[in-house]
N, C-alpha and C positions, 0 to 999 in steps of 0.2 A: 473496301469502303461499302458503308450502309447502303441497302439495295436500293432504296430510292434514289440517293444522289449519285449512283452508278447509271442511272437513266436521265438524269436531271439535265436538262437543256431548253432554257426558256427563248422563244424567239419574240422579238415584237416586230414593231414596224421598220426600226433600222438597225436593232440591236440582238445580239447573240450572248446571251449569259448560259455559263456550264463552269462546274468544278474546274479550279487550276489543274492543269497538267504539267509536266517537268518542263516541258519547252517555253511555257510563258514566263520563267523566270527571270530572265535577261529584259524580256520588255517591260515587265511588272517593275522590275528595280530601277530602270532609265525611267520610266513614267514617276517615280516614288523619291527622285532625286532633287525635284523642285521644291525649294523650302514655302515658296506661296501657296502652296496645297494645306500648308499646316498652321495656315493664320489664327485659325479658329480652332484647332484641335491641339490636345496635349500628345501630339507626335513631332518626331523630327525625322531628318534626312539620316539613315542609316549607311554604315559601310557596309559593302558587298558580303563581306563573312556573317555581320550580323543579320543582314537581311534574308541570307539564304537558311539562317537557323528560324525565323520567322516564317519563312515560306514551307520550311518542312512542316513546322506546327500547322500551319493552315492547311495544308495536304492532310498531313496525320488527323486532322479534326474531322473528316468524312467518315471516319470509323465509329463516331461517337451516333449513336441512335437517336430517335427525336424524343423518347422519353427521357432522356438524360439531360445533364446540364451542356449544352451545345454551344458552338460559336463557329459557325460556318461562314466563309467568304467566297465571292465567285468571282472569275475573272468576267469581263464585260468586253465583248469585241464589236467592231463596228461589221454588222451585215453585207454591207455594201464593198468595203475594202480590206476587213479583215484586221484591221489593226487592233493593236489592245489601247482600250481608251479608258478603262478604270476599274473599278471593283465595287460588289455590293454585297449584302449579306443579311443574316438575319441572328440573333443569338441572345445568350443570357446578359441581362442586364445585371453587370457584375454587382453594382451597391444595393438591387433590390431582386437578387435571385427567388425566385426562378422566374421574375417576369422576362420577357423576350424583347429584344431592341432591333429596327433597321436599323442598317447603316450604308453609307456608298460614299464613293470618291471616287471624279472624273478629273483625267488629266487637264493641265492648264490649257492645254492647245483647243480642247474639246468643249470649253467653256462657253455658257449661250447659246446651245443650242437643243438644250430640253433633254440632253440625255440623262441626265439625274432624275428626272420626275419620269421618264420613259423607263428605268431600270428600277424605279423604288418603286413602281405602279405594278411590273410583274413581280419584285421580289415580295411585296404585300400579299399578291394574290397566292405566289406559292406558299408563304407563312402558311394563308389561313387555310387555302385550298388542300394542300399536299402535306405539310406538317401537321396540321390541323390545330393552331392558336386561335384562339378567342379574341386574344386581346394583343397589341402591338403597341410599343414604344418607341419615340424618337425625341433624341435631344439636341440641341443645338445653341451656340454661343448666342447672345442675345441681338450681337452685331452681324452675325451670318444671317443677313436679310435671302439670299437667294435657298439656302434650306428652309428657313421658315415659310417661305412662297411654296415651297414643295410639298410640306407638311399639309397647308391648308388646300390646296390643290388635292392631294390624297385623302382627304377628309379628315385628317388629324385634329383633335382639339388639345388646346391648352389643359392641362393638368395642373403644374406647377415651378413656381421658380425652384431650383435643386439650392438648399443650405443644408448645413450642419452633417457634411460630409467629412471625413477625416481618411487621413493615410492615403492608398492608391488613388483613391476618390476625390481628395481636396480641390481638384483643378477644375471639376466639374460644377463646384458650388456657384451658384449666378445662371448656370443654363438654362435653358429653358424645357420643361419636360413636357410632351404633347403624347395623347393617346390615340387610337384607332382601334375600335371595336370590329370585328367581322362584321356584324349587322351594319354597322354605318357604311363600312368599305363597300358592301352590296348595294346598300342603298344611293351612295353619293351617284354624280353625274360622271358619265363615261368622260375621259380625259380627252 
């Protein structure tokens, strides 16, 4: 594991964000079984064996150093109960490498509590302060009002409507791409 990631542990008022460990597998898998989570995403429910492959890939990604084309995802747990409530991460924006994007997902049972905003804020700070990024992107389906509100709260500004993407990325066409600079993140109002 990359040395910075081996000590990575973000704590917010209500959350702990840290690299996945083997014992997260089943809780993470169970959380990802609700198809409602993927309403605005090009993802779907995976069977256990396929999810194990994805989970192993996620854990192996921690070996990629910050100066390479990384894609990190981290477990989000409730500080109060220890419950696995979702994931967040930062990594290469595949259709616009080497740009990096912020991403997150909160389990359906935990929607409406501000956890996504709290986790995305902590992850953005980590991307700027520890990874050393100067700019961070985030994208969302135009119908995903919750994510668009999160982008606004964090200080992201609209960049463009994605279009002209082909192949593996064609499903992103029509999504709204937003950008946040380190300077704007520092200057924004504290959440």
